[in-house]
gemmi code that builds the backbone of each chain (N, CA, C; Angstrom):
import gemmi

chains = {
    "A": [
        ("UNK", (3.893, -23.232, 13.946), (2.705, -22.412, 13.693), (3.114, -20.950, 13.545)),
        ("UNK", (2.645, -20.372, 12.494), (2.913, -18.940, 12.304), (2.268, -18.156, 13.440)),
        ("UNK", (2.870, -17.028, 13.776), (2.373, -16.283, 14.940), (1.214, -15.373, 14.571)),
        ("UNK", (0.407, -15.121, 15.557), (-0.661, -14.123, 15.462), (-1.579, -14.353, 14.266)),
        ("UNK", (-1.894, -15.591, 14.015), (-2.821, -15.861, 12.929), (-4.234, -15.698, 13.470)),
        ("UNK", (-4.960, -14.759, 12.902), (-6.304, -14.488, 13.404), (-7.275, -14.405, 12.230)),
        ("UNK", (-8.204, -15.349, 12.141), (-9.179, -15.258, 11.063), (-10.275, -14.248, 11.381)),
        ("UNK", (-10.707, -13.540, 10.365), (-11.837, -12.622, 10.509), (-12.808, -12.893, 9.377)),
        ("UNK", (-14.077, -13.039, 9.722), (-15.071, -13.406, 8.729), (-16.282, -12.506, 8.910)),
        ("UNK", (-16.817, -12.035, 7.809), (-18.042, -11.250, 7.891), (-19.157, -11.970, 7.141)),
        ("UNK", (-20.201, -12.327, 7.914), (-21.364, -13.015, 7.363), (-22.588, -12.318, 7.942)),
        ("UNK", (-23.633, -12.068, 7.153), (-24.845, -11.491, 7.735), (-25.432, -12.418, 8.792)),
        ("UNK", (-26.092, -11.856, 9.824), (-26.652, -12.682, 10.899), (-27.930, -13.373, 10.464)),
        ("UNK", (-28.720, -12.681, 9.660), (-29.967, -13.281, 9.197), (-30.077, -13.101, 7.692)),
        ("UNK", (-30.909, -13.947, 7.094), (-31.041, -13.926, 5.643), (-32.430, -14.462, 5.297)),
        ("UNK", (-33.008, -14.011, 4.188), (-34.250, -14.594, 3.702), (-33.919, -15.894, 2.971)),
        ("UNK", (-34.813, -16.880, 3.084), (-34.531, -18.187, 2.493), (-34.282, -18.062, 0.991)),
        ("UNK", (-33.285, -18.747, 0.504), (-32.972, -18.751, -0.922), (-32.173, -17.555, -1.385)),
        ("UNK", (-31.859, -16.673, -0.461), (-31.136, -15.458, -0.837), (-29.646, -15.748, -0.981)),
        ("UNK", (-29.009, -14.945, -1.828), (-27.562, -15.058, -2.011), (-26.871, -13.998, -1.166)),
        ("UNK", (-25.935, -14.426, -0.370), (-25.237, -13.493, 0.506), (-23.763, -13.410, 0.109)),
        ("UNK", (-23.165, -12.295, 0.468), (-21.741, -12.092, 0.210), (-20.969, -12.333, 1.499)),
        ("UNK", (-19.925, -13.103, 1.398), (-19.094, -13.433, 2.551), (-17.702, -12.856, 2.314)),
        ("UNK", (-17.169, -12.227, 3.335), (-15.802, -11.697, 3.241), (-14.959, -12.367, 4.316)),
        ("UNK", (-13.807, -12.848, 3.935), (-12.919, -13.466, 4.915), (-11.528, -12.872, 4.780)),
        ("UNK", (-10.865, -12.785, 5.904), (-9.492, -12.296, 5.922), (-8.791, -13.021, 7.054)),
        ("UNK", (-7.579, -13.429, 6.827), (-6.810, -14.057, 7.896), (-5.431, -13.410, 7.920)),
        ("UNK", (-4.992, -13.059, 9.114), (-3.684, -12.409, 9.220), (-2.608, -13.477, 9.120)),
        ("UNK", (-1.817, -13.372, 8.079), (-0.766, -14.358, 7.837), (0.254, -13.716, 6.907)),
        ("UNK", (1.533, -13.949, 7.171), (2.577, -13.299, 6.393), (2.649, -13.765, 4.944)),
        ("UNK", (2.273, -15.008, 4.673), (2.360, -15.559, 3.319), (3.758, -15.354, 2.740)),
        ("UNK", (4.741, -15.859, 3.438), (6.131, -15.729, 2.979), (6.286, -16.500, 1.675)),
        ("UNK", (6.675, -15.789, 0.600), (6.550, -16.379, -0.735), (7.661, -17.356, -1.078)),
        ("UNK", (8.788, -17.318, -0.347), (9.922, -18.148, -0.731), (10.789, -17.490, -1.785)),
        ("UNK", (10.447, -16.243, -2.162), (11.245, -15.502, -3.147), (12.146, -14.486, -2.472)),
        ("UNK", (11.776, -14.082, -1.264), (12.512, -12.989, -0.616), (13.799, -13.513, 0.012)),
        ("UNK", (14.746, -12.578, 0.183), (16.000, -12.936, 0.838), (16.183, -12.065, 2.064)),
        ("UNK", (16.853, -12.616, 3.084), (17.117, -11.811, 4.274), (18.392, -10.998, 4.059)),
        ("UNK", (18.812, -10.292, 5.090), (19.947, -9.384, 4.975), (21.229, -10.051, 4.526)),
        ("UNK", (21.394, -11.342, 4.804), (22.617, -12.050, 4.435), (22.506, -12.735, 3.080)),
        ("UNK", (21.431, -12.522, 2.381), (21.284, -13.110, 1.063), (20.728, -14.525, 1.068)),
        ("UNK", (20.313, -15.001, 2.253), (19.707, -16.333, 2.298), (18.224, -16.235, 1.965)),
        ("UNK", (17.750, -17.209, 1.218), (16.338, -17.211, 0.857), (15.511, -17.518, 2.109)),
        ("UNK", (14.487, -16.710, 2.342), (13.567, -16.985, 3.444), (12.611, -18.080, 2.975)),
        ("UNK", (12.530, -19.194, 3.704), (11.728, -20.312, 3.191), (10.245, -19.970, 3.077)),
        ("UNK", (9.627, -20.617, 2.107), (8.205, -20.390, 1.862), (7.376, -20.827, 3.062)),
        ("UNK", (6.409, -20.038, 3.429), (5.482, -20.392, 4.496), (4.169, -19.685, 4.223)),
        ("UNK", (3.252, -20.406, 3.599), (1.986, -19.769, 3.214), (0.815, -20.640, 3.641)),
        ("UNK", (-0.354, -20.062, 3.542), (-1.583, -20.857, 3.627), (-1.842, -21.374, 2.225)),
        ("UNK", (-1.986, -22.688, 2.076), (-2.087, -23.221, 0.717), (-3.501, -23.621, 0.317)),
        ("UNK", (-4.431, -23.595, 1.284), (-5.794, -23.983, 0.910), (-6.782, -23.309, 1.842)),
        ("UNK", (-7.903, -22.891, 1.284), (-8.973, -22.298, 2.075), (-10.286, -22.911, 1.620)),
        ("UNK", (-11.099, -23.337, 2.580), (-12.392, -23.892, 2.201), (-13.487, -23.239, 3.031)),
        ("UNK", (-14.670, -23.176, 2.460), (-15.851, -22.710, 3.179), (-16.954, -23.718, 2.936)),
        ("UNK", (-17.523, -24.238, 4.021), (-18.632, -25.188, 3.927), (-19.821, -24.652, 4.705)),
        ("UNK", (-21.010, -25.031, 4.286), (-22.216, -24.657, 5.009), (-23.010, -25.932, 5.270)),
        ("UNK", (-23.228, -26.259, 6.536), (-23.929, -27.491, 6.920), (-23.350, -28.709, 6.192)),
        ("UNK", (-22.035, -28.756, 6.054), (-21.392, -29.909, 5.446), (-21.312, -29.880, 3.941)),
        ("UNK", (-21.941, -28.867, 3.325), (-21.872, -28.777, 1.861), (-20.896, -27.695, 1.465)),
        ("UNK", (-20.133, -27.954, 0.422), (-19.061, -27.040, 0.053), (-19.608, -25.792, -0.643)),
        ("UNK", (-19.047, -24.645, -0.284), (-19.364, -23.391, -0.966), (-18.233, -23.041, -1.918)),
        ("UNK", (-17.018, -23.011, -1.382), (-15.868, -22.680, -2.229), (-14.635, -23.357, -1.644)),
        ("UNK", (-13.744, -23.745, -2.540), (-12.505, -24.409, -2.147), (-11.401, -23.745, -2.973)),
        ("UNK", (-10.505, -23.038, -2.306), (-9.510, -22.233, -3.004), (-8.128, -22.810, -2.758)),
        ("UNK", (-7.362, -22.964, -3.835), (-5.954, -23.341, -3.717), (-5.124, -22.063, -3.824)),
        ("UNK", (-4.288, -21.817, -2.842), (-3.502, -20.590, -2.822), (-2.059, -20.886, -3.211)),
        ("UNK", (-1.490, -19.983, -4.001), (-0.074, -20.055, -4.370), (0.642, -18.882, -3.701)),
        ("UNK", (1.977, -18.858, -3.762), (2.697, -17.757, -3.101), (2.328, -16.375, -3.644)),
        ("UNK", (1.691, -16.296, -4.801), (1.349, -14.996, -5.360), (0.118, -14.372, -4.719)),
        ("UNK", (-0.434, -15.001, -3.691), (-1.526, -14.373, -2.951), (-0.910, -13.443, -1.907)),
        ("UNK", (-1.491, -12.246, -1.793), (-0.924, -11.224, -0.920), (-0.937, -11.651, 0.537)),
        ("UNK", (-0.093, -10.980, 1.309), (-0.106, -11.104, 2.764), (-1.523, -10.867, 3.284)),
        ("UNK", (-1.879, -11.524, 4.359), (-3.229, -11.434, 4.929), (-4.298, -11.763, 3.878)),
        ("UNK", (-4.330, -13.019, 3.444), (-5.196, -13.391, 2.320), (-6.666, -13.037, 2.562)),
        ("UNK", (-7.220, -12.368, 1.583), (-8.596, -11.877, 1.644), (-9.389, -12.553, 0.536)),
        ("UNK", (-10.592, -13.006, 0.879), (-11.466, -13.581, -0.142), (-12.860, -13.034, 0.024)),
        ("UNK", (-13.495, -12.779, -1.100), (-14.894, -12.387, -1.087), (-15.613, -13.283, -2.082)),
        ("UNK", (-16.714, -13.881, -1.646), (-17.444, -14.778, -2.533), (-18.892, -14.821, -2.072)),
        ("UNK", (-19.719, -15.612, -2.765), (-21.145, -15.606, -2.463), (-21.656, -17.013, -2.221)),
        ("UNK", (-22.722, -17.083, -1.414), (-23.336, -18.368, -1.114), (-24.849, -18.207, -1.131)),
        ("UNK", (-25.520, -19.252, -1.550), (-26.980, -19.267, -1.526), (-27.432, -20.067, -0.311)),
        ("UNK", (-28.293, -19.449, 0.497), (-28.685, -20.044, 1.768), (-30.178, -20.349, 1.744)),
        ("UNK", (-30.548, -21.603, 2.041), (-31.960, -21.952, 2.079), (-32.403, -22.411, 3.464)),
        ("UNK", (-31.473, -22.555, 4.394), (-31.838, -23.001, 5.741), (-30.855, -22.408, 6.743)),
        ("UNK", (-31.291, -22.365, 8.012), (-30.391, -21.885, 9.058), (-29.268, -22.891, 9.249)),
        ("UNK", (-28.131, -22.399, 9.660), (-27.039, -23.346, 9.851), (-25.739, -22.656, 10.188)),
        ("UNK", (-24.660, -23.395, 9.990), (-23.349, -22.931, 10.413), (-22.391, -22.944, 9.232)),
        ("UNK", (-21.697, -21.852, 9.089), (-20.596, -21.803, 8.138), (-19.329, -22.294, 8.825)),
        ("UNK", (-18.592, -23.130, 8.130), (-17.303, -23.592, 8.634), (-16.240, -23.101, 7.673)),
        ("UNK", (-15.333, -22.266, 8.185), (-14.231, -21.750, 7.369), (-12.947, -22.418, 7.840)),
        ("UNK", (-12.147, -22.905, 6.913), (-10.923, -23.601, 7.287), (-9.768, -23.119, 6.413)),
        ("UNK", (-8.666, -22.820, 7.065), (-7.440, -22.433, 6.357), (-6.369, -23.475, 6.680)),
        ("UNK", (-5.641, -23.925, 5.673), (-4.594, -24.935, 5.855), (-3.231, -24.303, 5.632)),
        ("UNK", (-2.394, -24.348, 6.629), (-1.058, -23.752, 6.562), (-0.062, -24.764, 5.991)),
        ("UNK", (1.016, -24.247, 5.359), (2.106, -25.097, 4.875), (2.679, -25.978, 5.979)),
        ("UNK", (2.739, -25.427, 7.210), (3.370, -26.169, 8.300), (2.425, -27.180, 8.950)),
        ("UNK", (1.254, -27.372, 8.389), (0.342, -28.373, 8.909), (-0.717, -27.825, 9.836)),
        ("UNK", (-0.565, -26.573, 10.270), (-1.588, -25.993, 11.142), (-2.885, -25.802, 10.369)),
        ("UNK", (-3.974, -25.882, 11.094), (-5.281, -25.640, 10.502), (-5.969, -24.581, 11.341)),
        ("UNK", (-6.438, -23.527, 10.698), (-7.134, -22.462, 11.408), (-8.612, -22.554, 11.044)),
        ("UNK", (-9.462, -22.459, 12.064), (-10.879, -22.642, 11.815), (-11.692, -21.500, 12.392)),
        ("UNK", (-12.818, -21.259, 11.764), (-13.737, -20.230, 12.234), (-15.148, -20.688, 11.868)),
        ("UNK", (-16.087, -20.394, 12.767), (-17.470, -20.775, 12.487), (-18.375, -19.565, 12.628)),
        ("UNK", (-19.409, -19.525, 11.802), (-20.401, -18.447, 11.881), (-21.782, -19.049, 11.739)),
        ("UNK", (-22.677, -18.603, 12.621), (-24.069, -19.043, 12.545), (-24.835, -18.082, 11.643)),
        ("UNK", (-25.800, -18.625, 10.943), (-26.691, -17.760, 10.178), (-28.102, -18.303, 10.321)),
        ("UNK", (-29.069, -17.377, 10.471), (-30.459, -17.784, 10.683), (-31.304, -17.321, 9.511)),
        ("UNK", (-32.198, -18.191, 9.065), (-33.127, -17.831, 8.006), (-34.376, -17.255, 8.654)),
        ("UNK", (-34.782, -16.099, 8.180), (-35.946, -15.424, 8.769), (-37.237, -16.069, 8.299)),
    ],
    "B": [
        ("UNK", (39.380, -0.989, -31.742), (38.357, -1.673, -32.531), (37.539, -0.659, -33.334)),
        ("UNK", (37.368, -0.980, -34.606), (36.602, -0.092, -35.471), (35.145, -0.544, -35.540)),
        ("UNK", (34.274, 0.301, -35.138), (32.856, -0.054, -35.186), (32.245, 0.485, -36.471)),
        ("UNK", (31.802, -0.427, -37.314), (31.097, 0.029, -38.497), (29.627, 0.191, -38.140)),
        ("UNK", (28.921, 0.789, -39.031), (27.492, 0.973, -38.808), (26.806, -0.391, -38.658)),
        ("UNK", (27.263, -1.381, -39.459), (26.645, -2.706, -39.430), (26.866, -3.359, -38.061)),
        ("UNK", (28.114, -3.265, -37.557), (28.417, -3.860, -36.248), (27.509, -3.284, -35.168)),
        ("UNK", (27.400, -1.975, -35.177), (26.593, -1.296, -34.162), (25.155, -1.803, -34.207)),
        ("UNK", (24.630, -1.896, -35.420), (23.259, -2.360, -35.578), (23.099, -3.777, -35.027)),
        ("UNK", (24.088, -4.632, -35.346), (24.020, -6.022, -34.894), (24.017, -6.098, -33.371)),
        ("UNK", (24.916, -5.280, -32.765), (24.996, -5.297, -31.310), (23.673, -4.855, -30.693)),
        ("UNK", (23.096, -3.820, -31.262), (21.825, -3.317, -30.744), (20.761, -4.400, -30.840)),
        ("UNK", (20.777, -5.100, -31.967), (19.812, -6.177, -32.181), (19.991, -7.273, -31.131)),
        ("UNK", (21.283, -7.632, -30.884), (21.578, -8.657, -29.893), (21.038, -8.267, -28.530)),
        ("UNK", (21.256, -7.001, -28.158), (20.762, -6.505, -26.880), (19.261, -6.621, -26.787)),
        ("UNK", (18.586, -6.280, -27.871), (17.129, -6.334, -27.879), (16.655, -7.768, -27.690)),
        ("UNK", (17.335, -8.713, -28.332), (16.934, -10.123, -28.215), (17.077, -10.595, -26.770)),
        ("UNK", (18.214, -10.240, -26.152), (18.441, -10.644, -24.768), (17.371, -10.048, -23.863)),
        ("UNK", (17.048, -8.771, -24.091), (16.054, -8.106, -23.255), (14.693, -8.754, -23.415)),
        ("UNK", (14.402, -9.248, -24.632), (13.079, -9.796, -24.891), (12.962, -11.245, -24.416)),
        ("UNK", (14.084, -11.876, -24.109), (14.072, -13.315, -23.807), (13.181, -13.721, -22.625)),
        ("UNK", (13.292, -13.066, -21.481), (12.559, -13.581, -20.324), (11.057, -13.690, -20.546)),
        ("UNK", (10.482, -12.772, -21.293), (9.031, -12.790, -21.464), (8.516, -14.097, -22.080)),
        ("UNK", (9.072, -14.558, -23.228), (8.588, -15.832, -23.781), (8.760, -17.002, -22.816)),
        ("UNK", (9.822, -16.964, -22.001), (10.028, -18.047, -21.045), (8.881, -18.090, -20.051)),
        ("UNK", (8.550, -16.921, -19.484), (7.422, -16.845, -18.556), (6.141, -17.273, -19.245)),
        ("UNK", (5.941, -16.768, -20.466), (4.712, -17.065, -21.183), (4.576, -18.567, -21.396)),
        ("UNK", (5.701, -19.249, -21.686), (5.650, -20.692, -21.901), (5.185, -21.403, -20.637)),
        ("UNK", (5.696, -20.970, -19.468), (5.279, -21.582, -18.208), (3.783, -21.394, -17.992)),
        ("UNK", (3.289, -20.204, -18.352), (1.860, -19.933, -18.207), (1.047, -20.832, -19.127)),
        ("UNK", (1.506, -20.943, -20.403), (0.810, -21.807, -21.359), (0.750, -23.240, -20.845)),
        ("UNK", (1.884, -23.690, -20.257), (1.916, -25.045, -19.719), (0.866, -25.227, -18.642)),
        ("UNK", (0.776, -24.225, -17.753), (-0.191, -24.326, -16.659), (-1.621, -24.338, -17.187)),
        ("UNK", (-1.868, -23.518, -18.218), (-3.213, -23.494, -18.803), (-3.517, -24.855, -19.427)),
        ("UNK", (-2.535, -25.404, -20.156), (-2.729, -26.698, -20.808), (-2.989, -27.788, -19.768)),
        ("UNK", (-2.270, -27.684, -18.628), (-2.462, -28.674, -17.571), (-3.883, -28.587, -17.013)),
        ("UNK", (-4.356, -27.351, -16.861), (-5.688, -27.115, -16.305), (-6.772, -27.579, -17.262)),
        ("UNK", (-6.589, -27.296, -18.577), (-7.639, -27.606, -19.542), (-7.470, -28.989, -20.142)),
        ("UNK", (-6.352, -29.646, -19.864), (-6.105, -30.940, -20.490), (-5.819, -30.791, -21.974)),
        ("UNK", (-5.274, -29.651, -22.373), (-4.880, -29.454, -23.766), (-5.934, -28.809, -24.630)),
        ("UNK", (-7.128, -28.597, -24.079), (-8.189, -27.968, -24.866), (-7.910, -26.478, -24.967)),
        ("UNK", (-8.077, -25.937, -26.163), (-7.866, -24.505, -26.360), (-9.041, -23.741, -25.758)),
        ("UNK", (-8.806, -22.856, -24.771), (-9.935, -22.144, -24.166), (-10.525, -21.119, -25.122)),
        ("UNK", (-11.845, -20.959, -25.050), (-12.520, -19.947, -25.860), (-12.533, -18.615, -25.139)),
        ("UNK", (-13.312, -17.669, -25.643), (-13.428, -16.377, -24.975), (-14.896, -16.105, -24.683)),
        ("UNK", (-15.135, -15.095, -23.846), (-16.503, -14.736, -23.490), (-16.993, -15.584, -22.339)),
        ("UNK", (-17.942, -15.022, -21.586), (-18.485, -15.772, -20.463), (-17.639, -15.695, -19.218)),
        ("UNK", (-16.566, -14.964, -19.254), (-15.731, -14.786, -18.074), (-15.258, -13.339, -18.035)),
        ("UNK", (-15.325, -12.761, -16.863), (-14.889, -11.377, -16.684), (-13.810, -11.338, -15.632)),
        ("UNK", (-12.697, -10.740, -15.974), (-11.604, -10.553, -15.022), (-11.471, -9.059, -14.779)),
        ("UNK", (-11.648, -8.675, -13.536), (-11.556, -7.259, -13.197), (-10.277, -7.027, -12.418)),
        ("UNK", (-9.407, -6.194, -12.957), (-8.163, -5.859, -12.285), (-7.861, -4.399, -12.605)),
        ("UNK", (-7.136, -3.727, -11.740), (-6.835, -2.326, -12.021), (-5.886, -2.205, -13.216)),
        ("UNK", (-6.040, -1.115, -13.989), (-5.113, -0.890, -15.098), (-3.720, -0.598, -14.575)),
        ("UNK", (-3.680, 0.212, -13.530), (-2.397, 0.572, -12.923), (-2.461, 0.222, -11.449)),
        ("UNK", (-1.499, -0.568, -10.993), (-1.407, -0.902, -9.577), (-0.140, -0.240, -9.047)),
        ("UNK", (-0.312, 0.627, -8.063), (0.870, 1.304, -7.537), (1.741, 0.335, -6.759)),
        ("UNK", (1.116, -0.576, -6.050), (1.854, -1.493, -5.195), (1.601, -2.927, -5.649)),
        ("UNK", (2.639, -3.560, -6.172), (2.482, -4.922, -6.666), (2.280, -5.947, -5.567)),
        ("UNK", (2.422, -5.531, -4.312), (2.254, -6.470, -3.211), (0.802, -6.839, -2.972)),
        ("UNK", (-0.095, -5.956, -3.339), (-1.495, -6.257, -3.097), (-2.344, -5.614, -4.188)),
        ("UNK", (-2.676, -6.423, -5.177), (-3.453, -5.963, -6.319), (-4.819, -6.635, -6.253)),
        ("UNK", (-5.883, -5.852, -6.087), (-7.209, -6.470, -5.994), (-7.683, -6.971, -7.356)),
        ("UNK", (-8.152, -8.200, -7.406), (-8.714, -8.727, -8.653), (-10.054, -9.396, -8.343)),
        ("UNK", (-10.883, -9.499, -9.381), (-12.165, -10.186, -9.228), (-12.435, -10.970, -10.498)),
        ("UNK", (-12.889, -12.203, -10.354), (-13.296, -12.980, -11.526), (-14.764, -13.333, -11.392)),
        ("UNK", (-15.421, -13.328, -12.532), (-16.846, -13.627, -12.590), (-17.067, -14.498, -13.817)),
        ("UNK", (-17.469, -15.738, -13.595), (-17.708, -16.647, -14.714), (-18.967, -17.452, -14.412)),
        ("UNK", (-20.131, -16.952, -14.835), (-21.374, -17.667, -14.533), (-21.336, -19.093, -15.075)),
        ("UNK", (-21.663, -20.056, -14.238), (-21.685, -21.451, -14.662), (-20.355, -22.149, -14.577)),
        ("UNK", (-19.362, -21.506, -13.973), (-18.039, -22.127, -13.903), (-17.977, -23.142, -12.765)),
        ("UNK", (-17.207, -24.183, -12.977), (-16.937, -25.157, -11.927), (-15.710, -24.725, -11.147)),
        ("UNK", (-14.696, -24.323, -11.888), (-13.487, -23.828, -11.234), (-12.824, -22.774, -12.116)),
        ("UNK", (-12.096, -21.898, -11.469), (-11.389, -20.824, -12.163), (-9.948, -20.827, -11.686)),
        ("UNK", (-9.015, -20.751, -12.626), (-7.604, -20.657, -12.260), (-7.104, -19.273, -12.649)),
        ("UNK", (-6.319, -18.675, -11.755), (-5.747, -17.346, -12.007), (-4.245, -17.506, -12.204)),
        ("UNK", (-3.716, -16.879, -13.251), (-2.288, -16.965, -13.527), (-1.733, -15.563, -13.761)),
        ("UNK", (-0.507, -15.365, -13.308), (0.195, -14.107, -13.564), (1.411, -14.448, -14.406)),
        ("UNK", (1.357, -14.048, -15.692), (2.355, -14.513, -16.657), (3.759, -14.014, -16.337)),
        ("UNK", (3.881, -12.895, -15.644), (5.204, -12.315, -15.427), (5.777, -12.584, -14.049)),
        ("UNK", (5.149, -13.433, -13.254), (5.673, -13.764, -11.927), (6.681, -14.907, -12.039)),
        ("UNK", (7.549, -15.067, -11.039), (8.497, -16.190, -11.059), (7.783, -17.533, -11.188)),
        ("UNK", (6.667, -17.697, -10.489), (5.789, -18.846, -10.700), (4.442, -18.299, -11.137)),
        ("UNK", (3.948, -18.725, -12.307), (2.738, -18.078, -12.812), (1.476, -18.370, -11.996)),
        ("UNK", (1.446, -19.477, -11.254), (0.223, -19.827, -10.531), (-0.110, -18.799, -9.464)),
        ("UNK", (-1.390, -18.453, -9.346), (-1.818, -17.515, -8.303), (-2.832, -18.185, -7.383)),
        ("UNK", (-3.913, -18.676, -7.958), (-4.948, -19.295, -7.144), (-5.881, -20.103, -8.026)),
        ("UNK", (-6.536, -21.088, -7.424), (-7.573, -21.848, -8.101), (-8.818, -21.813, -7.241)),
        ("UNK", (-9.920, -21.366, -7.802), (-11.193, -21.347, -7.092), (-12.030, -22.516, -7.582)),
        ("UNK", (-12.465, -23.379, -6.657), (-13.391, -24.456, -7.006), (-14.721, -24.149, -6.332)),
        ("UNK", (-15.760, -24.019, -7.121), (-17.056, -23.649, -6.567), (-17.850, -24.890, -6.204)),
        ("UNK", (-18.406, -24.890, -5.004), (-19.207, -26.015, -4.535), (-20.669, -25.818, -4.854)),
        ("UNK", (-21.504, -26.784, -4.443), (-22.932, -26.722, -4.777), (-23.653, -25.516, -4.182)),
        ("UNK", (-23.155, -24.951, -3.099), (-23.853, -23.837, -2.454), (-23.346, -22.475, -2.899)),
        ("UNK", (-22.391, -22.441, -3.807), (-21.868, -21.153, -4.264), (-23.001, -20.342, -4.871)),
        ("UNK", (-23.193, -19.123, -4.363), (-24.330, -18.313, -4.801), (-24.176, -17.835, -6.226)),
        ("UNK", (-23.009, -17.384, -6.566), (-22.707, -17.001, -7.939), (-21.230, -17.290, -8.107)),
        ("UNK", (-20.810, -17.389, -9.334), (-19.429, -17.820, -9.542), (-18.513, -16.617, -9.650)),
        ("UNK", (-18.519, -15.867, -8.560), (-17.712, -14.650, -8.445), (-16.789, -14.822, -7.258)),
        ("UNK", (-15.553, -14.417, -7.412), (-14.643, -14.437, -6.275), (-13.669, -13.292, -6.442)),
        ("UNK", (-13.303, -12.679, -5.329), (-12.255, -11.665, -5.421), (-11.228, -11.892, -4.332)),
        ("UNK", (-10.018, -11.475, -4.621), (-8.929, -11.621, -3.680), (-7.877, -10.570, -4.006)),
        ("UNK", (-6.751, -10.656, -3.332), (-5.654, -9.715, -3.583), (-4.406, -10.512, -3.905)),
        ("UNK", (-3.689, -10.103, -4.939), (-2.557, -10.903, -5.402), (-1.284, -10.065, -5.487)),
        ("UNK", (-0.175, -10.774, -5.604), (1.128, -10.141, -5.779), (1.527, -10.204, -7.245)),
        ("UNK", (2.059, -9.098, -7.763), (2.559, -9.076, -9.129), (3.988, -8.552, -9.115)),
        ("UNK", (4.887, -9.280, -9.793), (6.308, -8.908, -9.777), (6.569, -7.661, -10.607)),
        ("UNK", (5.737, -7.408, -11.600), (5.937, -6.257, -12.467), (4.760, -6.140, -13.414)),
        ("UNK", (4.877, -5.205, -14.352), (3.816, -5.021, -15.339), (3.659, -6.301, -16.158)),
        ("UNK", (2.456, -6.794, -16.260), (2.249, -8.082, -16.913), (0.768, -8.337, -17.143)),
        ("UNK", (0.507, -9.451, -17.836), (-0.868, -9.878, -18.069), (-1.304, -10.804, -16.945)),
        ("UNK", (-2.502, -10.563, -16.424), (-3.122, -11.504, -15.501), (-4.146, -12.293, -16.309)),
        ("UNK", (-4.115, -13.617, -16.175), (-4.944, -14.491, -16.996), (-5.879, -15.279, -16.091)),
        ("UNK", (-7.127, -15.393, -16.487), (-8.079, -16.240, -15.768), (-8.656, -17.243, -16.759)),
        ("UNK", (-8.668, -18.511, -16.383), (-9.256, -19.554, -17.211), (-10.312, -20.251, -16.377)),
        ("UNK", (-11.512, -20.374, -16.927), (-12.605, -21.009, -16.195), (-12.997, -22.303, -16.866)),
        ("UNK", (-13.269, -23.308, -16.029), (-13.820, -24.567, -16.528), (-15.321, -24.521, -16.317)),
        ("UNK", (-16.069, -24.651, -17.394), (-17.520, -24.573, -17.314), (-18.116, -25.926, -16.961)),
        ("UNK", (-19.394, -25.896, -16.551), (-20.062, -27.126, -16.142), (-20.116, -28.138, -17.288)),
        ("UNK", (-20.183, -27.662, -18.543), (-20.267, -28.585, -19.683), (-18.890, -29.062, -20.148)),
        ("UNK", (-17.839, -28.706, -19.417), (-16.512, -29.199, -19.757), (-15.722, -28.309, -20.691)),
        ("UNK", (-16.323, -27.205, -21.135), (-15.574, -26.295, -22.000), (-14.780, -25.314, -21.142)),
        ("UNK", (-13.887, -24.573, -21.790), (-13.022, -23.652, -21.072), (-13.090, -22.271, -21.719)),
        ("UNK", (-13.068, -21.251, -20.885), (-12.991, -19.893, -21.407), (-11.890, -19.143, -20.676)),
        ("UNK", (-11.378, -18.152, -21.346), (-10.198, -17.452, -20.847), (-10.391, -15.950, -20.990)),
        ("UNK", (-9.846, -15.211, -20.043), (-9.818, -13.751, -20.130), (-8.492, -13.285, -19.576)),
        ("UNK", (-8.010, -12.169, -20.077), (-6.759, -11.653, -19.526), (-6.798, -10.139, -19.518)),
        ("UNK", (-6.044, -9.569, -18.615), (-5.941, -8.117, -18.560), (-4.537, -7.722, -18.158)),
        ("UNK", (-4.043, -6.673, -18.808), (-2.715, -6.198, -18.446), (-2.817, -5.269, -17.243)),
        ("UNK", (-1.910, -5.470, -16.286), (-1.840, -4.595, -15.124), (-0.463, -3.957, -15.123)),
        ("UNK", (-0.451, -2.628, -15.074), (0.837, -1.921, -14.984), (1.187, -1.779, -13.502)),
        ("UNK", (2.361, -2.236, -13.140), (2.765, -2.239, -11.743), (3.899, -1.235, -11.541)),
        ("UNK", (3.709, -0.335, -10.603), (4.725, 0.689, -10.356), (5.863, 0.125, -9.509)),
        ("UNK", (5.497, -0.565, -8.409), (6.510, -1.177, -7.537), (6.192, -2.663, -7.461)),
        ("UNK", (7.147, -3.498, -7.867), (6.911, -4.937, -7.909), (6.717, -5.523, -6.521)),
        ("UNK", (6.056, -6.686, -6.475), (5.671, -7.258, -5.192), (6.391, -8.545, -4.841)),
        ("UNK", (7.643, -8.710, -5.281), (8.302, -9.963, -4.973), (9.363, -9.818, -3.892)),
        ("UNK", (9.616, -8.618, -3.458), (10.605, -8.415, -2.402), (12.011, -8.625, -2.917)),
        ("UNK", (12.986, -8.285, -2.084), (14.370, -8.330, -2.508), (14.864, -9.721, -2.749)),
    ],
}
model = gemmi.Model(1)
for chain_id, residues in chains.items():
    chain = gemmi.Chain(chain_id)
    for i, (resn, *xyz) in enumerate(residues, 1):
        res = gemmi.Residue()
        res.name, res.seqid = resn, gemmi.SeqId(i, " ")
        for name, pos in zip(("N", "CA", "C"), xyz):
            atom = gemmi.Atom()
            atom.name, atom.element = name, gemmi.Element(name[0])
            atom.pos, atom.b_iso = gemmi.Position(*pos), 0.0
            res.add_atom(atom)
        chain.add_residue(res)
    model.add_chain(chain)
structure = gemmi.Structure()
structure.add_model(model)
structure.setup_entities()
């Protein structure tokens, strides 16, 4: 497991029914591309997050496939349409098999 | 060795060819990836917006945004990177609008390409050149 992986997600706490909201996510991760070399000229092996998904009440919002060309600390901004109160489930899948998860509640006014 | 004017010209030409070689190689890899994504269909234009800075000082983190109303999925490619693939966005039923932004690495000045698959099965493409001052691939 990569060290100090911390997901951060920004979601509004409340929303009017049917409204479209903007979600911002960021996770601290080195995203080692597999292109860099260490001081002795050895290639540093690739170690990235290769998939990110966001679901709301079991329904998919966005599913992103990441390649090594995504910057360190992968950041995503996207939008979702919300018609009911519920829970966002954010999931990041690491190359090494680790899965990082974060949940956010949202209430419809 | 006696260098005639013709020899000099030929050598210069040879140098230019060698210098130009890597670009078509990268471009071919990008074309392959696009063909794989579209299943060989030639993507059209319009209906997709790719927003990227004209000049990126740091190739390690270049903010980009794609907007393709009605898209099912969008693939981002960087033609001048060692591997052209950058990211694939698949939009689910709850996606509010088909907009996504992220930050990417660029090895050098190059074209960033976005291809979107529309709900009706057609494909559209947009590209923008980004000038990179410091490449983002590390040593």
